[in-house]
C-alpha positions as CSV (number, residue, x, y, z in Angstrom):
1,M,87.5,-0.4,84.3
2,D,90.2,-3.0,82.6
3,A,92.0,-3.5,85.6
4,Y,90.1,-3.9,89.1
5,S,92.1,-3.5,92.6
6,S,89.5,-5.4,94.7
7,L,87.6,-8.0,92.3
8,R,89.4,-10.8,89.9
9,Y,87.8,-10.8,86.6
10,E,88.9,-14.1,84.6
11,Q,87.4,-15.8,81.6
12,R,87.4,-19.6,81.3
13,A,86.4,-20.8,78.2
14,G,82.3,-19.4,77.9
15,A,82.2,-18.5,81.6
16,V,83.9,-16.1,83.8
17,W,84.8,-15.9,87.3
18,L,84.5,-12.8,89.4
19,T,86.2,-13.3,92.8
20,L,85.8,-10.9,95.5
21,N,89.3,-10.2,96.3
22,R,89.6,-8.4,99.6
23,P,90.2,-11.0,101.6
24,E,91.6,-8.9,104.2
25,A,88.2,-7.6,105.2
26,M,86.6,-10.8,104.8
27,N,85.0,-9.5,101.0
28,A,83.5,-7.1,102.7
29,L,81.4,-4.8,99.8
30,S,83.6,-1.2,99.9
31,D,82.6,1.4,97.4
32,V,85.4,0.3,95.4
33,L,84.2,-3.5,95.1
34,C,80.4,-2.5,94.2
35,D,81.4,-0.3,91.3
36,E,83.9,-2.7,90.2
37,L,81.0,-5.2,90.5
38,A,78.7,-3.4,88.4
39,D,81.0,-2.5,85.9
40,A,81.8,-6.3,85.6
41,I,78.5,-7.3,85.2
42,A,77.6,-4.4,82.3
43,R,80.6,-6.0,80.6
44,I,79.6,-9.4,80.8
45,E,75.7,-8.2,79.3
46,R,77.4,-7.3,76.7
47,D,80.1,-10.3,75.8
48,R,77.9,-12.6,73.9
49,E,81.0,-15.0,74.1
50,L,80.3,-15.2,77.9
51,R,77.6,-17.4,78.6
52,V,77.7,-18.3,82.5
53,V,79.1,-16.2,85.6
54,V,80.5,-17.8,88.7
55,L,80.9,-15.2,92.2
56,T,83.3,-16.0,94.2
57,G,85.5,-15.1,97.2
58,A,89.3,-15.3,97.9
59,G,90.3,-16.1,101.0
60,K,88.2,-18.0,104.4
61,A,85.0,-15.8,103.5
62,F,82.6,-15.4,100.3
63,C,81.2,-12.2,101.9
64,A,80.9,-10.8,105.2
65,G,78.5,-8.0,104.0
66,A,78.7,-4.3,103.9
67,D,81.9,-2.8,105.2
68,L,80.0,-0.3,107.2
69,K,83.5,0.6,108.8
70,G,84.8,2.2,105.5
71,V,81.8,4.4,105.3
72,F,82.9,6.5,107.6
73,E,87.0,6.5,107.3
74,G,88.0,9.6,105.9
75,S,84.4,11.5,106.0
76,S,83.6,14.1,108.6
77,A,80.1,12.7,109.0
78,A,79.2,10.9,112.5
79,P,78.8,6.8,112.7
80,D,75.0,8.1,113.3
81,S,74.6,9.8,110.5
82,E,72.3,8.7,107.8
83,D,73.4,10.4,104.3
84,P,76.7,8.3,103.8
85,L,75.1,5.4,105.2
86,N,72.3,5.4,102.9
87,A,73.9,6.5,100.0
88,F,76.1,3.3,100.5
89,L,73.5,0.9,100.9
90,D,72.0,2.4,98.2
91,R,75.1,1.5,96.2
92,I,75.0,-1.9,97.3
93,A,71.0,-2.4,96.4
94,G,71.6,-1.2,93.1
95,M,74.5,-3.6,92.4
96,I,72.8,-6.0,93.6
97,D,69.7,-5.8,91.1
98,R,71.8,-5.2,88.1
99,L,73.1,-8.5,89.3
100,R,69.8,-10.2,89.6
101,S,68.5,-9.0,86.6
102,L,71.7,-10.2,84.3
103,H,69.8,-12.4,81.6
104,K,72.8,-15.1,82.0
105,P,72.9,-17.7,84.5
106,T,74.8,-17.0,87.5
107,I,76.8,-19.3,90.2
108,A,77.4,-18.4,93.6
109,A,80.6,-20.4,94.9
110,L,80.4,-19.9,98.7
111,N,83.8,-20.6,99.9
112,G,83.0,-19.5,103.1
113,L,81.1,-17.5,105.4
114,T,78.4,-15.5,103.6
115,M,76.3,-12.9,105.7
116,A,74.1,-10.0,105.5
117,G,74.7,-8.5,102.2
118,G,77.0,-11.3,101.4
119,L,73.8,-13.4,101.4
120,E,72.0,-10.9,99.5
121,L,74.6,-10.8,96.7
122,A,74.7,-15.0,96.8
123,M,70.7,-14.9,96.5
124,A,71.1,-12.8,93.3
125,C,72.6,-15.8,91.3
126,D,70.4,-18.6,90.2
127,L,72.4,-21.1,91.6
128,I,74.2,-21.7,95.1
129,V,77.2,-24.5,95.4
130,A,78.9,-24.0,99.0
131,A,82.1,-25.6,100.3
132,E,81.1,-27.9,103.2
133,S,83.2,-25.3,105.9
134,A,80.8,-22.4,104.6
135,R,78.1,-20.5,107.1
136,I,75.6,-18.5,106.0
137,G,73.3,-16.3,107.9
138,D,71.8,-13.0,108.0
139,A,73.6,-11.2,111.2
140,H,71.6,-7.7,110.0
141,A,69.9,-7.8,113.5
142,N,73.5,-7.8,115.0
143,F,74.2,-4.3,114.3
144,G,71.1,-2.9,114.0
145,V,70.8,-3.0,110.4
146,F,67.9,-3.3,108.4
147,P,68.5,-5.4,105.0
148,G,68.3,-3.3,101.9
149,A,69.2,-5.9,99.0
150,G,66.9,-8.8,99.5
151,G,67.5,-10.3,103.3
152,A,63.6,-9.7,104.0
153,A,62.0,-9.7,100.8
154,V,64.1,-12.2,99.1
155,L,65.1,-14.7,101.8
156,P,61.5,-16.0,102.8
157,R,60.5,-16.9,99.4
158,R,63.4,-19.2,98.8
159,I,63.2,-21.1,102.6
160,G,59.9,-20.3,103.6
161,P,58.8,-17.9,106.4
162,T,59.4,-19.7,109.0
163,A,63.2,-20.4,108.2
164,A,63.7,-16.8,107.4
165,K,62.6,-15.5,110.4
166,Y,64.8,-17.5,112.7
167,L,67.9,-16.5,110.4
168,L,66.6,-12.8,110.4
169,F,65.5,-12.6,114.0
170,T,68.7,-14.4,115.8
171,G,71.6,-13.4,113.3
172,D,73.1,-17.0,113.3
173,T,75.0,-18.3,110.5
174,L,74.3,-22.1,110.0
175,P,76.3,-24.6,108.1
176,A,75.5,-24.5,104.3
177,A,74.6,-28.8,104.8
178,E,71.5,-27.3,106.4
179,L,70.3,-25.1,104.1
180,V,70.1,-27.2,101.2
181,P,66.7,-29.1,102.5
182,L,65.0,-25.7,102.8
183,G,66.2,-25.0,98.9
184,L,68.7,-22.2,99.7
185,V,71.7,-24.0,98.8
186,N,72.0,-26.6,95.5
187,R,74.9,-28.7,96.7
188,V,77.8,-28.7,99.5
189,V,80.9,-30.1,98.3
190,P,84.3,-30.5,99.7
191,D,86.4,-27.3,100.3
192,A,89.2,-28.7,98.1
193,E,86.7,-29.6,95.3
194,L,84.4,-26.3,95.3
195,A,86.2,-24.8,92.4
196,T,86.5,-27.6,90.5
197,E,83.1,-29.0,90.6
198,V,81.7,-25.4,90.2
199,E,84.0,-25.0,87.3
200,K,82.1,-28.7,85.9
201,L,78.5,-27.2,86.2
202,A,79.4,-24.4,84.4
203,D,80.9,-25.9,81.8
204,R,77.9,-27.9,81.3
205,I,75.6,-25.0,81.4
206,A,78.0,-23.1,79.0
207,A,77.0,-25.8,76.3
208,K,73.2,-25.4,76.1
209,S,71.9,-22.5,74.1
210,P,72.0,-19.2,75.5
211,L,68.6,-18.5,74.2
212,V,67.1,-21.3,75.9
213,L,68.7,-20.4,79.4
214,R,68.4,-16.5,78.9
215,R,64.5,-17.2,77.9
216,M,64.1,-19.8,80.8
217,K,65.5,-17.7,83.2
218,Q,63.1,-14.8,82.6
219,A,60.2,-17.1,82.3
220,V,60.9,-18.3,85.7
221,A,60.9,-14.9,87.4
222,D,57.9,-13.9,85.4
223,G,56.4,-17.0,86.3
224,L,56.8,-16.5,90.1
225,E,55.1,-13.5,89.9
226,Q,51.7,-15.1,88.2
227,P,48.9,-17.6,88.7
228,Q,49.9,-20.8,87.4
229,A,47.5,-20.3,84.6
230,T,48.8,-17.3,83.8
231,A,52.7,-18.6,83.8
232,L,51.5,-21.6,81.1
233,R,50.3,-19.1,79.0
234,L,53.0,-16.6,78.8
235,E,55.2,-20.0,78.6
236,R,53.6,-20.7,75.4
237,L,54.0,-17.3,74.1
238,V,57.9,-17.6,74.5
239,L,57.4,-20.9,73.1
240,D,55.9,-19.9,69.9
241,A,58.6,-17.0,69.7
242,H,61.4,-19.6,70.1
243,R,60.3,-21.9,67.6
244,H,61.6,-19.4,64.9
245,S,64.7,-19.5,66.2
246,H,68.6,-20.9,65.0
247,D,69.1,-22.3,68.3
248,I,65.8,-24.8,68.3
249,R,66.1,-26.0,64.4
250,E,70.2,-26.8,65.3
251,G,69.5,-28.9,68.5
252,L,66.9,-30.6,66.7
253,A,69.1,-31.1,63.5
254,A,72.3,-32.4,65.9
255,F,69.7,-34.4,68.1
256,V,69.0,-36.2,64.6
257,G,72.3,-36.2,63.5
258,K,73.8,-37.8,66.5
259,R,76.4,-34.9,67.1
260,K,77.3,-32.1,69.4
261,P,74.7,-28.9,68.7
262,E,76.5,-25.4,67.8
263,F,74.4,-22.7,69.3
264,K,74.2,-19.2,68.7
265,G,72.2,-17.8,70.6
266,Y,69.7,-16.7,68.7
C-alpha cells in the first residue's frame, strides 16, 4: 500500500511518524487501519534509512480501542456471533505483535484518550510520551471483552499486578501523569509541546547506532525472560559479536577524533 486511508505515513529525517487517522471514530482500530499499520510496519522493517518509529493519533484521542461496532456493520452475523469478532481480534493481536517485535526503537506519543486496544498498542512501543490531557486505561471490562493483545499479560509486567488489576477490574482511565511513577509512561509534556518534544527525542535516538539499538532492544527483551546470571551471559555473547562491527569501530574513532560518528548499522 502506497496510499493509506486511515493512517498517515510521514518520514522526518531518520524517523517515521505513523498517525492513526480516524479522528471521527477516536482512532478506533478497524480492519482497514490494522491492515495499513501492518503494511507500514513491514515497510519500516525493510527500510534501512528509517531508524525510529513514532506512533500517534489525529484529533482528541490516541486510540479508543477496537472498533467493535464496525465488526458487525454490513455483516449478517448477530452481535453475539463469535466468528467475525474472533477474526477481528486476531487481526488486531497479530498487528500489535508485529509492532512489538519490530527491531527498531518505537515511541508512542499519546495525544489523548488511550484505552483497551489503544493501551495495548501503546504498550507494544518501547517508550511512551504523553500529553498532559491524555487519559489512559484498559476499559475491556466495561464492555465484557477480554483483552487479547497484552492488557492482561503485558500490563502487569509494566506496572505491577496490583496496579494492573485496578485498571483491568475497574475499567477506569487515569491521567497520564499518574502512570509515570508506575513506569508505564516515560514523560508527560504540555499538549502543545507533544509533537516537538517527541520529535527531539526521536532525533536523538536516530543519531545513535541502529545496530546497537537493535541489539539492545533484543537483549532487554531476552533478558527479562531469563535469570539475571543467564541474561548477563547472553549480554556478553552479544558484546563479543558486536566487537567486530563497523559501528563500534566508527564510534570509538569518532570519540578519539572528537567528531560526530557516522553509523551504518552493521
